[in-house]
KEKOL-21587 format. One record per residue: y, z, x of N, C-alpha, C, CB in turn; residue in one letter. Coordinates in steps of 0.02 Angstrom, whole numbers, plus 32768, in hexadecimal, padded with zeros to 4 digits. Last residue first. Glycine has a CB too. Layout:
BEGIN
Y Z X Y Z X Y Z X Y Z X a
...
END
This chain:
BEGIN
EF61 274D F4A0 EF71 2799 F4CD EF30 27C0 F4E7 EF9C 27D6 F497 y
EF0E 26F8 F460 EF33 26E0 F498 EF4E 2738 F4CB EF82 26A6 F46F y
EECE 2737 F3FE EE98 2736 F428 EED1 271F F466 EE50 26FE F410 n
EF51 2757 F3BD EF29 278C F3C6 EEEB 2783 F3F7 EF14 279E F386 t
EF59 26C2 F38F EF96 26D1 F3AC EF78 272A F3D8 EFE0 26D2 F35F w
EF01 2697 F346 EEF8 2670 F38E EF26 26A8 F3AC EF16 2611 F397 a
EF1E 26FF F2D9 EEE7 26F0 F2FE EEE8 26DB F347 EECA 26C3 F2DE l
EFA1 26BF F2AC EF90 2708 F2B9 EF5D 2703 F2E7 EF7A 2733 F27C r
EF58 2651 F27B EF74 264A F2A3 EF8D 2689 F2C3 EF97 2622 F291 y
EEFF 268E F208 EEDC 265A F24A EF12 2650 F282 EEC5 2601 F22C l
EF68 26BB F1C7 EF28 26DF F1DE EF13 26D0 F225 EEEE 26CE F1B1 a
EF91 264B F19C EFCB 2677 F1B6 EFA2 26A4 F1CD F003 2694 F185 r
EF54 2612 F13F EF57 25F8 F190 EF83 2624 F1AF EF73 25AA F19E d
EF31 2668 F0EF EEFC 265A F10A EF1B 2631 F154 EECE 2630 F0D2 y
EF8A 269B F070 EF9D 2695 F0BC EF4E 267C F0F4 EFC0 26F1 F0D4 i
EF4E 2655 F00E EF77 264A F00F EF94 265D F058 EF87 265D EFDB l
EEA7 2612 F019 EED8 264C EFE3 EF1B 263F F019 EEB2 26BC EFDD y
EE1F 25E1 F044 EE4E 25E8 EFFA EE6F 2607 EFDA EE3F 25E7 EFD3 d
EDEC 25E1 F0AF EE33 25BF F0AA EE4F 25B1 F062 EE30 2579 F0CD p
ED93 266D F0CF ED98 261F F0DB EDDE 2622 F0C4 ED61 25E7 F0B0 g
ED6C 26E1 F0F9 ED7B 26EB F0B4 ED7E 2694 F09C EDCB 271F F0A8 y
ED7F 270A F17A ED34 26E6 F17A ED42 26D8 F115 ECD9 2731 F19E e
EE0E 2714 F189 EDF3 26C6 F17B EDAF 26AF F184 EE14 2698 F1A6 v
EDF8 27AF F186 EE1F 2784 F140 EE05 273D F144 EE80 277E F142 a
EDB0 27CE F1EF ED8F 27D3 F1B2 EDC2 27A1 F168 ED88 2831 F1A8 i
EE1C 27AA F244 EDD8 2791 F246 EDB2 2776 F1FC EDAF 27CE F265 t
EE6A 27FD F246 EE73 27C8 F22E EE49 2795 F22A EE9A 27BA F240 y
EE35 2889 F25B EE4E 286C F216 EE5C 2817 F20C EE96 2892 F209 y
EE0F 2852 F2DA EDE2 2875 F2AC EDEB 2866 F25B EDED 28C0 F2B9 k
EE8D 2842 F325 EE65 2814 F31F EE33 2812 F2DB EE46 2817 F359 k
EECC 28C8 F314 EEEF 2894 F2EC EEB2 2859 F2F0 EF42 287C F30F a
EE7E 2910 F36A EE8D 2916 F31F EE91 28F1 F2F4 EEB6 2929 F313 e
EE9B 28D7 F3D9 EE5C 28D7 F3C3 EE5B 28DD F37B EE37 290A F3E1 d
EF15 28E9 F3E6 EF0E 28A4 F3DF EEBD 28B3 F3CB EF24 2870 F429 w
EF6E 295F F3EE EF2B 295A F3D6 EF22 290D F3C5 EF1F 298C F397 q
EFCD 29C9 F465 EFBE 2989 F44A EF7A 298F F42A EFBF 2950 F47F i
F029 2A6F F402 EFEF 2A4E F43D EFE1 29E7 F429 EF86 2A8B F428 p
F0D4 2A56 F416 F0A7 2A57 F3F4 F069 2A57 F41E F0AF 2A27 F3CA n
F159 2A59 F45F F121 2A7D F470 F0D7 2A74 F443 F139 2AC2 F46F d
F1BE 29BC F443 F1B3 2A13 F41E F16D 2A14 F446 F1AA 2A20 F3AD s
F1EE 2963 F480 F223 296D F439 F205 29B4 F449 F215 293C F3D8 i
F19D 2924 F4E7 F1CE 295D F4F6 F200 2971 F4BF F1F5 294A F532 g
F15A 28C0 F4C8 F189 28B3 F4E0 F1B9 28E4 F4EC F199 288B F4C5 q
F0E4 2919 F4A4 F0D7 28CC F4E0 F124 28C6 F508 F0C5 2866 F4A7 v
F100 295B F439 F0F5 296B F475 F0ED 293F F4B2 F0C9 2989 F46F s
F107 28D4 F3E8 F14E 2907 F3EA F14A 293E F43C F149 294B F38E e
F08A 28B8 F3CE F0BD 288C F3D2 F0F8 28B4 F400 F0D3 2877 F387 q
F048 2928 F389 F040 2910 F3D5 F075 28DF F3EF EFFC 28EC F3DE s
F094 2925 F321 F08F 2953 F337 F083 2948 F38E F061 2972 F30D r
F05E 28A2 F2E6 F0B2 28A2 F2F9 F0AD 28F8 F32F F0F8 28A9 F290 d
EFDF 28B4 F2F0 EFE1 2878 F301 F03E 28A6 F31E EFCD 282B F2BA f
EFCA 2905 F283 EFA9 291B F2C2 EFD0 28ED F2F0 EF54 2913 F2C6 y
EFFC 28E6 F20E F018 2929 F23A F002 2917 F27C EFF8 297A F224 y
EFAA 2863 F20F F002 285B F21C F014 28A0 F23F F039 2852 F1C8 e
EF30 2886 F1D7 EF41 286F F22A EF88 2861 F24A EF1F 282D F238 g
EF65 28B2 F167 EF4D 28E9 F19B EF60 28CF F1D4 EEFF 28FA F19F i
EF7E 2839 F132 EFB7 2871 F142 EFA3 2896 F163 EFD3 2896 F113 r
EEF0 2807 F131 EF2A 27F9 F15A EF5F 27FA F16A EF33 27E2 F15F t
EEBE 285F F0D2 EEA7 2865 F103 EEDB 2837 F157 EE5E 284D F0EA f
EF1F 2836 F04D EF1C 2879 F05F EF05 286F F0C5 EED3 28A6 F01F a
EEDD 27A0 F056 EF26 27BB F06B EF37 2801 F07C EF52 27AF F036 e
EE54 27D7 F03F EE66 279F F077 EEAC 27B6 F089 EE65 274A F05C p
EE72 2808 EFC7 EE52 2833 EFF0 EE5B 2819 F01F EE16 2844 EFE8 a
EE9B 27C8 EF52 EED7 27E8 EF6E EEA8 2808 EFB1 EF04 2828 EF31 k
EE29 27A8 EEF2 EE4E 2761 EF32 EE74 276C EF60 EE7D 272C EF1A k
ED9D 280E EF2E EDE5 2811 EF08 EDFF 27CE EF2B EE1D 2861 EF19 s
ED3B 2865 EF59 ED30 281F EF40 ED6E 27F8 EF2A ED01 2821 EF07 k
ED78 28F3 EF72 ED4B 28A5 EFA9 ED53 2858 EFAE ED01 2899 EF96 p
EDA9 295D EF57 EDB0 2909 EF18 EDA7 28DB EF4C EE0D 28F0 EEE6 y
EDC0 29C6 EF74 EDB2 29C0 EF39 ED86 2996 EF16 EDDB 29BC EF27 k
EDD8 299C EFFD ED97 29B6 EFFB ED72 29BC EFC0 ED97 29EB F013 e
EE46 294D F002 EDF8 291E F00C EDD4 2948 F013 EDE7 28E9 F048 t
EE97 29A5 EFD0 EE82 296E EF90 EE4E 2956 EFC6 EEC6 2928 EF6A l
EEA9 2A0C F032 EE95 2A29 EFF9 EE83 29E4 EFBB EED5 2A62 EFE5 a
EEE1 29C0 F08F EEAD 29C7 F093 EE7A 29ED F04C EEB2 29E4 F0CD f
EF65 29A6 F05D EF3A 296F F062 EEF0 297F F073 EF54 2942 F093 f
EF91 2A25 F057 EF87 2A0A F013 EF5F 29CC F010 EFC9 29FD EFF3 i
EF97 2A59 F0DC EF69 2A66 F0BA EF4D 2A59 F081 EF6D 2A88 F0BA e
EFF6 29E6 F0F3 EFB8 29E1 F11F EF99 2A03 F0E8 EFB4 2A02 F170 r
F068 2A1B F0BD F058 29E0 F098 EFF8 29F6 F0C6 F099 2981 F0B1 a
F07B 2A97 F10A F069 2AA4 F0B0 F045 2A4F F0AC F0CC 2AB5 F067 e
F097 2A74 F174 F060 2A90 F17E F038 2A89 F12C F070 2ADE F19E e
F125 2A1F F169 F0F0 29EC F16B F09B 2A15 F15C F0F7 29C5 F1C0 h
F197 2A10 F116 F164 2A3B F105 F120 2A22 F119 F166 2A4A F0C0 r
F1FC 2994 F105 F1E1 29AD F13A F1BE 29FA F142 F213 29A5 F162 n
F1E9 295C F090 F224 2991 F09C F212 29BB F0E3 F228 29CC F056 m
F184 2902 F0A6 F1BC 28DD F0A2 F200 2921 F0A2 F1B4 28A7 F055 a
F116 2972 F089 F127 293F F0C4 F16F 2938 F0CC F109 28F7 F0B9 s
F12E 298C F013 F12E 29BC F039 F143 2998 F077 F0F2 29E1 F038 l
F105 290D EFD0 F14C 2925 EFBA F158 2963 EFFA F14C 294A EF5A c
F08B 2900 EFED F0BF 28CC EFFE F0F3 28D2 EFFC F0C0 289F EFE4 f
F066 296B EFA1 F054 295A EFF1 F082 2940 F00D F01E 292E F001 g
F07A 2939 EF1B F091 2992 EF38 F08F 297A EF91 F03B 29EA EF1E n
F02B 28C0 EF1F F06D 28C8 EF1A F09E 2911 EF3B F071 28C3 EED1 l
EFA6 2907 EF2E EFD1 28CA EF51 F016 28DB EF5D EFD3 2886 EF25 y
EF9E 294D EEBD EF96 296D EEED EFB5 2941 EF36 EF4E 2980 EEE8 y
EFA0 28E4 EE61 EFCD 2928 EE52 EFC5 2950 EE94 EFAF 2959 EE0B v
EF32 28BA EE76 EF5B 287C EE6F EFB4 28BC EE7C EF46 2843 EE05 g
EECD 2901 EE50 EED8 28E6 EE92 EF16 28C9 EE9F EEA9 28B7 EEA1 d
EEE7 2920 EDC6 EEF5 294C EDED EF07 2929 EE45 EEB6 297F EDE2 l
EECA 28DA ED53 EEEC 28AE ED8E EEFE 28F3 EDAA EF34 2870 ED7C q
EE8D 292A ED03 EE64 28E8 ED0E EE92 28D5 ED35 EE50 28B4 ECD2 p
EE87 29D8 ED0C EEC6 29B4 ECF3 EE88 2960 ED16 EF31 29D5 ED2A f
EE5F 2A57 ED37 EE34 2A12 ED11 EE48 29D8 ED08 EE22 2A19 ECD1 d
EEB7 2AA8 ED58 EE83 2AA0 ED7C EE59 2A64 ED79 EE62 2ACE ED72 p
EF3E 2AD3 ED2E EF0A 2ABB ED08 EEE0 2A82 ED38 EF2A 2A9C ECC1 y
EF87 2B2D ED8A EF6E 2B4E ED3F EF35 2B0C ED1E EFC5 2B5C ECFD e
EF98 2AF2 EE0A EF78 2B36 EDFC EF61 2B49 EDB2 EFAB 2B6A EE11 d
EFBC 2A7D EDE9 EF89 2A68 EE02 EF5F 2ABF EDFA EF9A 2A3D EE53 m
F03B 2A7A EDA3 EFF9 2A65 ED85 EFC5 2A80 EDA7 EFEF 2A1D ED83 l
F08E 2ACD EDFF F070 2AF7 EDBD F03D 2AC9 ED8B F0B6 2B13 ED8A r
F08A 2A67 EE51 F06F 2AA2 EE62 F068 2AC0 EE33 F08A 2AC3 EE8A r
F0DA 2A0A EE04 F092 29E8 EE13 F080 2A1C EE3D F08D 2999 EE37 s
F155 2A4F EE0A F13F 2A49 EDC4 F0F9 2A35 EDD9 F16A 2A13 ED91 y
F180 2A6C EE66 F17F 2AA2 EE49 F15B 2A8B EE26 F1B1 2AC0 EE35 h
F17D 29E1 EEB2 F152 2A0B EEC7 F141 2A43 EEA8 F15E 2A17 EEF7 i
F1F2 29B0 EE6F F1B9 2993 EE62 F170 29C5 EE8A F1C7 2940 EE7F a
F25A 2A0D EE98 F239 2A0D EE3F F1FC 29E8 EE4E F26F 29DC EDF5 q
F25E 29F0 EF27 F245 2A11 EF08 F23E 2A3C EECC F242 2A1D EF21 s
F27E 2979 EF52 F255 296D EF23 F239 29A7 EF13 F22B 2940 EF31 f
F307 2933 EF8F F2F3 295E EF7A F2C1 2967 EF50 F315 296F EF6D d
F2FE 28C7 F02E F301 28D9 EFE3 F2DE 2916 EFC4 F2E7 28A3 EFC0 a
F34B 28DC F0B3 F312 28E3 F097 F317 28D9 F056 F2F8 291B F0A3 f
F3CF 2910 F0E3 F3A2 28F3 F11D F35D 28DB F0FC F393 2931 F15B e
F45C 28DC F0A3 F411 28D1 F08C F3F3 28D0 F0C2 F3FE 2893 F065 q
F4E1 2879 F0D4 F4D1 28D3 F0CC F492 28E1 F0DF F4D5 28F6 F07C n
F500 2807 F0D8 F4D2 280F F0EA F4B4 2853 F0FA F4D6 27ED F10D g
F52A 27C7 F04B F554 2806 F083 F53B 27FD F0B8 F54C 2859 F07A s
F4F1 2792 EFF7 F504 2742 F03B F527 2790 F05A F557 26D5 F020 v
F471 27AB EF85 F49F 27C7 EFB2 F4AB 27A0 EFEA F48B 2804 EFC7 d
F3F8 2753 EF52 F43F 274E EF45 F46A 276C EF5E F44C 2757 EF13 a
F39F 2790 EF99 F398 2753 EF96 F3DD 2736 EF95 F370 2741 EF62 v
F3AC 280E EF43 F392 2816 EF90 F3AF 27BE EFB7 F320 2824 EF8F f
F393 27F9 EEC6 F3DA 2821 EECB F3D5 2816 EF26 F3D9 2888 EEA3 a
F30A 27CF EED2 F34B 2791 EEBE F385 27B6 EECC F352 2770 EE65 d
F2C0 2825 EEF4 F2BD 27FA EF1D F2F3 27C0 EF0D F27C 27E9 EF21 d
F2E0 288E EE8A F2F0 2890 EEBF F2FA 285E EEEB F2D4 28AF EECF a
F2B9 2837 EE14 F2F0 2845 EE17 F2FD 2855 EE60 F2FC 2871 EDEA k
F219 2842 EE40 F251 27FE EE29 F29D 27F4 EE36 F254 27F9 EDDD e
F204 28C2 EE3A F1DD 28A2 EE7D F226 2862 EE72 F16A 287F EE71 y
F22D 28E3 EDB1 F251 2900 EDDF F241 28D0 EE25 F23D 2950 EDE2 h
F1BC 288A ED89 F1FD 286E ED6F F22E 28A2 EDAC F20C 287E ED08 l
F142 28D0 EDB5 F146 288E EDC7 F197 2881 EDA4 F100 285E EDA6 i
F146 294B ED6F F158 294A EDB7 F163 28FB EDD1 F11B 2971 EDE2 a
F157 2935 ECF4 F196 2941 ED06 F183 293D ED53 F1B8 2987 ECE7 l
F0D2 290C ECE2 F107 28DA ECD4 F154 28F4 ED0B F118 28DD EC72 r
F084 297E ECE7 F075 292C ED1C F0D0 2913 ED1B F029 28D3 ECDF y
F0D3 29D4 EC81 F0C5 29E3 ECD4 F0BE 2997 ED0E F06E 2A12 ECD6 l
F09B 2993 EC1E F0C6 2981 EC23 F0DB 2995 EC6F F0E4 2991 EBEE i
EFF2 298E EC2C F01A 2949 EC31 F061 2951 EC37 F00F 291D EBF4 g
EFEE 2A2A EC14 EFDF 29F4 EC60 EFF7 29AD EC6D EF93 29E5 EC69 p
F01D 2A3D EB9D F04A 2A53 EBD2 F038 2A27 EC14 F041 2AA5 EBDF t
EFE0 2A11 EB26 F018 29DA EB3F F02C 2A0C EB84 F067 29C7 EAFA y
EF6F 2A5D EB23 EF69 2A0A EB09 EF90 29FE EB20 EF6A 29EB EAC7 t
EF8B 2AF5 EB28 EF5A 2ABB EB5E EF4D 2A64 EB5B EF0D 2AD3 EB57 p
F02D 2B24 EB56 F003 2B00 EB2B EFB7 2AD0 EB50 F03B 2ACE EB07 s
F07A 2B70 EBA0 F040 2B68 EBA5 F015 2B5A EB81 F032 2B85 EBB6 k
F107 2B63 EB73 F0E1 2B5E EBB6 F0AF 2B5C EBCE F0E7 2B78 EBD2 p
F162 2B3B EB0D F118 2B34 EB21 F0F5 2B24 EB50 F101 2B19 EB08 h
F1E9 2B28 EB36 F1CB 2B4D EAD9 F17E 2B4E EADA F1E2 2B0C EA83 k
F1F5 2AFD EBA2 F215 2B56 EB9D F1E7 2B5C EB47 F29A 2B61 EB95 q
F1B8 2A7B EB85 F1A4 2AB7 EBB3 F1AA 2AF4 EBA0 F1C3 2AB8 EBE9 l
F21B 2A4A EB3C F1DB 2A60 EB18 F1C2 2A83 EB36 F1AE 2A37 EB06 f
F280 2A41 EB99 F28F 2A66 EB64 F253 2A66 EB41 F2C5 2A4F EB3F r
F242 29E4 EBE8 F247 2A3F EC01 F251 2A63 EBD6 F27D 2A5A EC2E e
F242 2973 EB97 F20E 2990 EBC7 F21E 29DC EBD3 F20E 2968 EC0F l
F2D7 2955 EB92 F297 296C EB6A F26F 298D EB77 F276 294C EB59 r
F2FB 2959 EC17 F318 2980 EC00 F2F7 298A EBA8 F35F 296B EC11 e
F2A8 28E3 EC34 F2A9 2914 EC72 F2CD 295B EC49 F2E2 28EF ECBF i
F2E9 287C EBF6 F29C 2889 EBE6 F293 28D3 EC15 F260 283B EC05 a
F355 2887 EC17 F364 2890 EBDC F31B 2897 EBCC F390 285D EBBA d
F358 283D EC8E F374 288D EC99 F367 28B3 EC50 F3D4 2890 ECAF d
F302 27C7 EC80 F2DF 27E3 ECA8 F318 283D EC96 F2DB 27B0 ED00 r
F396 2789 EC39 F345 2791 EC09 F326 27CF EC4D F2FE 2723 EC00 q
F3DF 278A ECB5 F3DC 27B2 EC7D F3B4 27B7 EC3D F40B 27AD EC6C g
F3A1 2736 ECFB F3B0 276D ED0F F3BA 2799 ECD3 F3E3 2768 ED39 r
F391 26A2 EC97 F34A 26E4 ECC2 F378 272D ECCB F326 26C3 ED34 e
F420 268F ECAC F3F9 26AD EC7D F3C7 26C9 EC8C F3EB 268E EC55 e
F43B 268A ED30 F44A 26C2 ED1C F432 26CA ECCD F491 26CB ED29 e
F3D6 2609 ED31 F3E1 264B ED54 F3F8 2695 ED42 F406 263D ED7A t
F430 25BB ECF4 F3E7 25CE ECE1 F3D9 2620 ED17 F3A7 257C ECFD t
F4B0 25B3 ED2E F495 25BF ECED F450 25DA ECD6 F499 258B ECD3 a
F473 2573 EDB0 F49C 25BD EDB0 F48D 25D9 ED4B F512 25A7 EDCD r
F450 250A ED7A F41C 2525 ED9E F43F 2576 ED9A F40E 24FC EDF1 i
F4C5 24D6 ED41 F47C 24CC ED05 F455 2515 ED38 F43A 2459 ED0A q
F513 24AF EDBD F520 24D5 ED6D F4ED 24F5 ED59 F52D 24A7 ED30 t
F4C7 246B EE06 F4C9 24A2 EE21 F4DE 24C8 EDE8 F4EF 24A4 EE5B g
F4A7 23E1 EDEF F475 240D EDD3 F475 246C EDE3 F432 23E9 EDF2 y
F506 238F EE2B F4EB 235E EDEA F4CC 23A1 EDC3 F4A4 2314 EE02 a
F515 23D0 EEAC F568 23BD EE72 F541 23C3 EE1A F594 2340 EE85 q
F49E 23CD EEE4 F4BD 2404 EEDF F4EB 23F7 EE91 F4E8 2412 EF29 d
F48F 2336 EEF4 F456 2362 EEC6 F48B 239B EEC6 F3FA 2377 EEED i
F51B 231F EF2A F4FD 2301 EF00 F4E0 232E EEE0 F4DC 22D6 EF14 e
F4EB 2363 EFA3 F51A 2374 EF94 F511 2364 EF4C F54A 235D EFBA h
F465 2318 EFCC F45F 236F EFC8 F4A0 2380 EFA3 F45D 239D F01E q
F4BB 22A6 EFF6 F487 22A6 EFC7 F46F 2303 EFB2 F443 2273 EFF0 k
END
């Protein structure tokens, strides 16, 4: 049955995916060209930086998923990090900056830059405690302490064991309630942290 579905729709899906990639590359090229001509436009630059950060995130993620060689350890989110960081630094009043902080921290974490990611997630929770991204950021901070503690217990590293720190941030995340995407993960990890 799955084979029949793949046969029936595979060509169409591949064509649509390639078209989407082409449109994304074209959008990136046009936006970067505009940014070179108008690097400090208060009207347009913040929105362009935001769009470029997202487009480069999508492009890197797509390239990583499509790479069947297995040579990539993680997606190269460096361009998404660059544009989101610039937006954070130069336009602190941008209305969706909480999401920009989250994207930046997520990309840093995905590239194994965990210390930097933790600092960005801390900044997000301090600047935007009522953001919908705050509970996810607290969960990511909990993950930082959980993973480091677990590596120590398993003898993989000599990081300090900090279950109490992991528990603290998972608890804060869970207290926001179940209406966010990784609530279940925070609750699950909190249970494991209590077990440890």
